[in-house]
N, C-alpha and C positions, 0 to 999 in steps of 0.2 A: 503493499500500499504506499510506499515510500514516493513521493512525488520527485525527489532528488536522487542524486547518486550519492553512495557512500562516501566518494572523496570530496563531494562539496560541502557534505556536511562535517568532515575533518577540516577544512579549508575554512569554514565559519568558525571551527573549535579555535583553531589556532590563532584565527583573527583576534578571537576574545579573550585570549590568553595573554597575547601580546598586550591589550589594553589593560589587562589585571596587573601585570607585571609594572606597566607606567605608573598606576595607582598604588601600587602594593599591596595589591590584594591576590592572597593565597586561597581562599575559598569564595565562590559567588555564590548566593542565592537567589535565585531567577523566578520570579513569582509573574511575570507578564506573560500569559498564555501565548503572544506572540512571539516573544524571545523563546520560550519554550520550545515552541513548534520550530522555530528558525535552527535552534540548534541541535533538536533531538526528533523532529517531526511529530511529536506528540499533538495529536488534533481529536478533542472532545470538547462536549458542552459540560464541562465539570468546574468552570472558573468560579464558579459560584461558592466552592467550598475549598479552604486551602490546599494550595498543591504547589509543588515546585520543582525545580531541576537544581543540583548542587553540581558545580564546576569545580572542580580540585585541580591547582595549578601542574601538581607532580603526577595526576593521573590522567591514563587515557580516555577512558568513559565517565561521563556524566552518571550521577544517580538522579533517578525518578522517584520523588516520595508524593503519594498524593492517598485517597480514599480507597479503601479496600474494591469497591465495586468496580472501580474505574483502572486498576491495575491490570485487567485484560485488553482494555482499550491502551493502556502503554505500551503493552506488547505486541499488539497488533499494528499499532501506528509508528513504533520508533524503531532505530537501529540499534538500541540498546539490548547488551545481554539480559537473560532473565535475572539473573541476581544481584543487577543494578537497578531493578525495580521493585521498591521497597513501599508497601501500602500499609498505612495506619488502620486500625480498627473503625469500627462503626461507631464505637463508644466516643470517638473522639468528634464526632459532627454534631454541631448546634448543641454542645453540651457544656457543662463548666470545665471538662478537661479539652484544654487546647491542643489542635494540631502541630502548633509549633514547639510545645513539650517534648511531643512525639521526636521531631525535627532533633530538636536539642539533644535527646537520648542517643540517637543514631549519631549525632557529631562525636557526642563523649566516647561511644562505642568504637570509632573508627579512626580516633585519635586526633580529632578536629577542633576541639572544643577550646583550643588556647592559641587558635591561630587568627591570623587578620581578615575577617570575614565582610564581603560587599554586599550589602542591601539594597534592593530596587525601592528606594523610599518614597519615591514620587508614583509609586505603580497604582492605579486603581486598584488591585486586587492584594495590595498589602497593607493592613490597618495597623491603627495606630496600636490596637491590642495585641497583634502577632509582634508587632516591634518589643511591646514590653515582657511577652512571655520570652521572647528571646532573650533580652537582657538579664532577665531574672534567672533563666535555667541556663546561660552560658556566662558566669561571672568573669570568668577569665580571658574569654574572648575580647578584640577589638575590633568593633564595627565602624565601616566604612559607608558612606552614601556611595553607591554604585548607581543610580538613577541614569538611565538614558545612555549605558555602557554599551549594551548589546545594541540598543537601537541605532547607535552610531556605524556600528559596524555593519547594520544592514543599508545604510544610505546608499551604497554602489551597488547595484544588482549584477547577477550573474545573467548569462544568455537565457538559461531557463527558466528565472523568474520575469524577465523581459517578456518571453513568451507568454506566460500565464497571464501577465498584465495586460497584454495585447488580444488575448482570449476576453478577459474580463471587458475590455472597450467594445468587442464585438457583442457582447451580451448588453451593456449599458446603452448601445443604439437601440436594442429591442424594447428595452424598457422605457427610452423616451418616446420612442415611436408609439408604444401601447399609450401612454399619457396623452401625446399629442392628438392620436386618433380618437381617443374618449372622451374627451374634455369638450364640454358642450353645455351650454344653457339647460337647466332642467335635469343634468346627470348629478347623481350625488358623489362627494370627493371621495368615499369610501369605496363606492364602486371603480373608481379609476384607479385607486391604490390597488385593489385586488388585479386588476388586468396587468398591472405593473410587475407585482409578485410574480403570476405565473410566467410572465417575460423571462424575468430575471432569473427564477430555478428552473424553468425549463433550458435555457440556454441555446443553442442551436443544435443542427443534426449531427455536429461532429464532436460538441463538448458542451455540459452541461453547466448550470450555476449554481453556486454554492449561495451561503446568506450573506448580504453585505451587512458590516458592522455597523451601518447607520440606516435606520427606516428611509423610505423615502420621505423628503419634506416638501411639503406642496401646498403653500400659503397661498392664499386666492383674495382678491379685492384688495380691502385696506390694509389686509395681513401680510400683503406683500411689502410693506414696508420695514418687516423685520425679518431675519433669516432664522432658521431652526424651529419653524412651528411644522407640525407634521398634519393631519387632516382631521377633519369630521365628518357627519352625515348629512351636512347641510347641501343645498343643490348650488349648483353654479348659476351664477346671473349674467345674462347678456350685459356686454360692457364691462367684464371683470377682467383683469389679468390674473393670471396663474405661476407662479415659478413652480419650475421642477428641478429637484435636485436629488441626484440620488447614484449610485454606483452598481456596475457589474462586479461580479465576484467569482473567481475560479480558483481553485486550492488555496484559497484563504487570500488571494491576491486580488487587491482592487483596481478599479479604473472608474473614478467621479466625473459625473457630466452634469451641467446645469444649463437649461434653457429656460426660456419667459415665452409663456402663450397669452395671446389675447384673444378673447370671445368677443368678435367685433372686433371694429375699427379704434386703434388705441387714442388717447389724447394725443396732440402735436407734441406736447411736453415730453411724454412716455416715448414716443416715438423717436423723437430727438435724442433724448438720453441713450436710448438703446445703440443709436448710431455712434454716440460717444463711446459708449462700452466695448464695443467692435472695434473701433478704431484703437483705443487704448490696449486692448486685448491684443491686436495683430502687431502694434509697434512692441508690445513687449516680449511676444514670442519672437520676433525676429531679433531681439537684443540676445535670446538665450544659445549661448555658446561655452565651451569650455573655456576656464581662465577668468570668466567674467563671475562678479561675487551676487550672490541675493539681491543686496542692497542696489547693484549697480541695474539691474533687472527692474527692479520695483520703481527706480527714478524714471525709467523711460516712460511707464504709465503715467506717474504721478505728473510728469511734464505734459502729456496730453491732457489730462482731465483739468491741469489748473487752466489751462488757454480758455476753458469753457468756466472759469469760475467755481470749480467743484473741487471739493477735496473727500478725501478718503482716509478716516483714522485708522481702519482695521488692516492687517495685512493681504496681501495681493494672492499669495498661494504660500502651499507648504508640501514638504515631502510626504508622499504617500506610498502602500503598498500592501504589505503583509499586513493584518491585523484582525483583532475581535472586537465584538461589543467592549465599549461605546464608540470606537472612533477607527477610521481606515489612516489617519494621518498617523506619521511616526513620529511627532515630536520632538524633531531634531530642527533642520534647515527651514528657515521660513524665507519666504519673498516679502521682505520688508526693510524699512530702514533701519540701518544697525547691525544687520544679520551679514556678516562678511565671509560666511561659506562662500567658498570655490566653487563653482559648479564643474561637475568632472563627467566624463561618459557613462550612461546607464545609471543615473541618478535619476529619480523619478518625482514628479510632482504635479497637483491640481493647482493649478492659475484660476483663479474665482474674481475677477473683478466686480464684484456685485457693487451695486449703489442703491442706497434705502435713503426713502425720503420721509417726510411725515404720514403721507398717505398711497405710496406706491413704493415700489420698487423693482429695480431691473438684474436679474442674474444670466449672464452667458458666459459660459467657462471651458478650459478644455485641460486635459490633463495630457503632459506631454512626458516624453524622453530625452534627457541629454544626449545629442550624437558626437560624433569625433568634430564635427563641423558646425553644428548650430543645433536643432532640436527635431523631434518627430512627433506632430500630433497623433494620439493614440486611436481617439474615435474619427470617424467621419459622417460629421454632423453638421448641415447648415449654420452657420455661424451667423445669426439675427435674430431679429424678434419674429417670432412666429405668429401669424394672424389668422384666426379661424373666422370667416365670412359666411355664414349659412353652415355649409357641409363641406364647402371648398378651402383649401388654405391659401391664402394670399398676402402677398408683401405689398406695402403702400410703395409706390414708384415717385 
């Protein structure tokens, strides 16, 4: 069931250990399910309980520690030997006994309780209580913050990772198509989302889709003035605009895409803003190439919108790829002022130059790969405000 070669997992582990050495970390406890997947292949919906991957600087194989009923999942989806898969009993699940006490006992048994231990302190999946239990149970250990250590290893993708992201881009095209086709006056928002999900999961005849880390975001009407709203059971009205932001997913790799639909002709102001968004997006994509910083790319976008008296406070984009709920971003490089990350081939980003005002907003985005000479836009979808007049799709001329 492994989606990558054994050699690729070994290379990832080697790169992780190099960063551990740089930070003076001897043992790394990974709780982020994306990082667990990246290094071991583990893939299961079990991240609602404590689980982790132990990387030991002077040992070849990591150790997986998780719930007893998930151990067979680890055997099925990882490249680890069976003896490196250590389950904790059900008595530790949602009880006064904490799984990190079990983890500490294992570290004691194998002689790691006094070493320098790195923790993903900023992970969604590592609680304050988990940290306190580790400190209490391992009084001789030295703890170090290892947040985003593996995330940074993940920044540059392998060719196989790029292939999975490209497949996700084909899937997201189907999801956007389903949204555009079904959005109309009198149709319920939830029914449109049902069609989106059907297409995202069914994928293509060649490859199926996985569950995306974020649900479809589909604000409509005045709710388009803010991002990150989902859907309701209300019916669309003629004259409303609808923002569609979603991602295709394959083998846990994502390719997000956003477009805006107008049910009927939009206002002249909204249409003009959509033109500005597309101009800025095109200009920023043209600026992408190896050796350029994230900040420099953002500056080209900012120079465009400044001409029209518009300011955007939020970032223009972010690194993305492998992930689990609640996010498809990698939490590393961002296309914004102050980010001096230098672009390199096979980095992947979601560039989303959304603009939100008091009573409406426009989102038109692209995911892209940095190439040897520039960038490759991953999805093939018309880059414009999509206008639905009656049953036909038209564009203001």
